[in-house]
C-alpha positions as CSV (number, residue, x, y, z in Angstrom):
1,M,-0.2,0.3,0.3
2,N,2.6,2.3,0.8
3,V,4.4,1.9,-2.5
4,L,0.8,2.8,-4.5
5,R,0.6,5.2,-2.5
6,S,3.5,6.8,-2.7
7,L,3.9,6.3,-7.0
8,V,0.2,7.9,-7.4
9,F,1.9,10.7,-5.1
10,Y,4.6,11.7,-7.5
11,L,2.2,11.5,-10.2
12,V,0.2,13.9,-9.1
13,F,2.2,16.3,-6.7
14,Y,4.8,16.9,-9.4
15,T,2.9,17.1,-12.8
16,G,1.2,19.4,-10.0
17,S,3.9,21.7,-9.2
18,I,5.0,21.9,-13.3
19,F,2.0,23.7,-13.1
20,Y,2.1,25.3,-10.4
21,T,5.7,26.5,-11.1
22,S,4.7,27.7,-15.0
23,G,1.8,29.4,-13.8
24,S,3.4,31.2,-10.6
25,L,6.0,32.9,-13.9
26,L,3.3,33.6,-16.0
27,V,1.8,35.8,-13.7
28,L,4.8,37.4,-12.1
29,P,4.9,40.2,-14.7
30,F,1.0,41.4,-13.9
31,S,0.4,40.8,-10.6
32,A,3.1,40.4,-7.3
33,P,-0.2,39.4,-5.0
34,A,-1.5,36.7,-6.9
35,F,2.1,35.1,-8.0
36,R,2.7,35.1,-3.9
37,R,-0.9,33.2,-3.6
38,V,0.3,31.1,-7.0
39,V,3.2,29.9,-3.7
40,R,1.7,29.6,-1.3
41,G,-1.2,27.6,-3.4
42,W,1.4,24.7,-4.7
43,S,2.2,24.1,-0.8
44,Q,-0.9,24.1,0.1
45,F,-1.5,22.0,-2.8
46,H,0.8,19.9,-1.5
47,R,-0.6,19.3,2.2
48,V,-3.6,18.0,-0.4
49,C,-1.6,15.4,-1.6
50,A,0.2,14.4,1.3
51,R,-3.5,13.7,3.2
52,A,-5.5,12.4,0.6
53,L,-2.8,9.9,-1.0
54,L,-0.3,9.5,1.8
55,G,-2.0,9.4,4.9
56,I,0.1,12.6,6.1
57,R,-1.3,14.8,8.6
58,I,-0.1,17.6,10.3
59,R,-0.1,19.1,14.0
60,I,1.0,21.9,15.3
61,E,2.5,22.7,19.1
62,G,2.3,25.6,20.4
63,E,2.1,29.5,18.2
64,P,4.6,31.6,16.1
65,P,4.7,35.2,17.6
66,S,3.5,37.8,15.8
67,G,5.8,40.7,15.1
68,P,9.6,39.8,12.9
69,A,11.4,37.0,13.6
70,F,13.4,34.1,12.3
71,Y,12.6,31.0,12.7
72,A,15.0,28.2,12.8
73,I,13.6,24.8,11.6
74,K,14.4,20.9,12.0
75,H,15.5,19.8,8.7
76,E,14.9,15.9,8.0
77,S,13.0,15.4,4.8
78,F,11.9,17.9,2.1
79,F,8.2,17.9,3.3
80,E,8.8,21.0,5.8
81,A,10.5,22.6,3.0
82,I,7.9,22.8,0.1
83,D,5.3,23.0,3.5
84,T,6.7,26.2,4.1
85,P,4.9,28.7,2.2
86,A,1.8,27.2,3.3
87,L,3.5,27.1,7.4
88,F,4.3,31.3,6.9
89,L,2.7,34.1,5.1
90,H,5.3,34.7,2.4
91,P,8.3,33.4,4.3
92,A,12.0,34.6,3.3
93,V,13.5,31.0,3.7
94,F,17.8,30.9,3.0
95,A,18.2,28.1,0.5
96,K,21.9,26.2,-0.7
97,E,22.1,28.6,-4.0
98,E,22.3,25.6,-6.6
99,L,18.7,25.2,-5.9
100,F,18.1,28.7,-7.9
101,S,19.7,26.7,-11.0
102,I,16.3,23.8,-10.6
103,P,14.7,24.8,-14.1
104,L,11.3,26.8,-13.6
105,W,11.4,26.6,-9.5
106,G,14.7,28.8,-9.5
107,P,13.5,31.7,-11.0
108,S,10.4,31.7,-9.3
109,A,11.8,30.9,-5.7
110,R,14.2,34.3,-6.6
111,A,11.2,36.5,-7.1
112,Y,9.4,34.6,-4.4
113,G,12.0,36.4,-2.6
114,L,14.4,33.2,-1.1
115,V,17.1,34.4,0.3
116,P,20.6,32.8,-1.9
117,V,22.7,31.1,0.5
118,A,26.4,31.0,-1.1
119,R,29.1,28.5,0.8
120,D,32.3,28.8,1.6
121,Q,32.8,32.6,-0.6
122,G,34.1,34.5,2.4
123,P,32.2,38.0,3.5
124,K,31.5,39.6,0.7
125,A,29.3,36.8,0.1
126,L,27.9,37.5,3.5
127,R,26.4,40.1,3.5
128,A,25.2,40.5,0.9
129,M,23.1,37.7,2.2
130,I,22.9,39.8,5.7
131,A,21.8,43.0,3.2
132,A,19.0,40.5,1.6
133,A,17.6,39.1,4.9
134,K,17.1,42.6,6.0
135,E,15.4,43.7,3.3
136,R,12.8,41.3,3.3
137,V,12.4,41.8,7.0
138,A,11.9,45.5,6.5
139,R,9.4,44.0,3.5
140,G,7.8,42.0,6.9
141,Q,8.8,38.9,5.6
142,P,9.6,35.5,9.0
143,L,13.4,34.8,7.9
144,V,13.4,31.2,7.6
145,L,16.9,29.0,8.6
146,F,17.0,25.4,8.3
147,P,20.4,25.3,10.1
148,E,21.6,22.4,10.6
149,G,22.2,22.9,6.5
150,T,20.9,20.0,4.9
151,R,17.9,17.2,5.7
152,V,19.7,14.6,8.5
153,P,18.1,11.4,9.3
154,H,15.5,11.7,12.5
155,G,16.9,10.9,16.0
156,T,20.3,12.3,14.8
157,E,21.4,15.4,16.7
158,P,24.7,17.6,14.0
159,K,26.4,20.5,15.6
160,L,23.9,24.1,14.0
161,Q,26.2,25.2,10.2
162,S,28.3,28.1,11.5
163,G,26.5,30.3,9.0
164,F,23.8,30.7,12.2
165,A,25.5,32.4,14.5
166,G,26.5,35.1,12.1
167,L,23.0,35.8,11.3
168,Y,21.6,36.1,14.2
169,K,24.4,37.8,16.1
170,L,24.1,40.5,12.6
171,L,20.0,40.7,12.9
172,G,19.7,41.3,16.0
173,L,15.9,39.4,15.9
174,P,14.2,36.6,18.0
175,V,15.0,33.1,17.3
176,I,12.3,31.1,18.0
177,P,13.2,27.1,17.2
178,V,11.1,24.5,15.2
179,A,10.9,20.7,15.8
180,V,9.9,19.0,12.9
181,N,9.2,15.0,12.8
182,S,8.9,14.4,9.3
183,G,11.9,12.2,8.6
184,P,10.3,8.4,9.6
185,L,7.7,8.8,7.0
186,Y,8.7,11.2,4.2
187,H,12.4,10.7,3.6
188,R,12.2,7.9,2.3
189,R,11.0,6.4,-1.1
190,W,8.0,4.4,-0.1
191,K,6.6,7.4,2.1
192,R,3.9,6.5,5.3
193,S,1.0,7.6,6.8
194,G,1.1,8.6,10.0
195,V,1.3,12.3,11.7
196,V,4.2,15.7,10.6
197,T,4.5,17.3,14.4
198,Y,5.8,21.0,14.3
199,R,6.7,22.2,17.7
200,F,7.5,26.2,18.1
201,G,9.9,26.5,21.2
202,E,10.6,29.3,23.2
203,P,12.4,32.6,21.6
204,V,16.2,32.8,22.4
205,P,16.4,36.8,22.3
206,P,18.8,38.6,20.1
207,G,22.3,39.4,21.7
208,L,22.5,36.9,23.7
209,P,27.0,35.0,23.9
210,R,26.9,32.7,20.8
211,E,27.6,29.1,22.5
212,E,24.0,30.1,24.8
213,A,22.4,31.1,21.8
214,E,23.7,27.6,19.8
215,A,22.5,24.9,22.9
216,R,19.3,26.9,23.3
217,V,18.2,26.8,19.6
218,H,20.2,22.9,19.0
219,A,18.1,22.0,22.3
220,A,15.2,23.1,21.1
221,I,14.7,22.1,17.1
222,N,15.6,18.3,18.3
223,A,13.1,18.2,21.0
224,L,11.2,15.7,18.9
225,N,14.2,13.3,18.3
226,R,13.7,12.2,22.2
């Protein structure tokens, strides 16, 4: 049953994604709000496919605060990356620069306001990333980062990437850690039914020493591992 469900999901979701990404670029020259609605619609379409075809439901524990914030999210699968525009209203997500070269998706992501992360390219790249992030905050967008840098298996607790500390220090925003446990259900070829939980942790205020801030965020995003 998992195999059949997964095959149908791949067919329906990824075929539909072609239409959503193409449609977003078609409406972009005429209406930025309509463009953002199409992107959010794509993410909500993924939720519908996950629920109806895979039997995956979403549970949210805690609530994100009002006002500008910097969200640090556990990254176990593509689920939370695709779900971000549905979870937040017009988020500015830090994403690996190479993802922007994907046909259709890349131009759409750049126009939506995602922030490219150029790894190992020195202080100049970091300054450009900070400037882009501050511009998104000025627009009222929440910032979203996967501080582990890549997807990690459920139950593992790698250190946060060094870039997190730089962003935390220079942005001066509270960090909201978010635990998620999508890996056992979604990070596999043949996906399983069940519940994916998001747990919003206590805000980590700006201005703390690096070690303390990283320790608090690390513990909170791994809360669902235990």
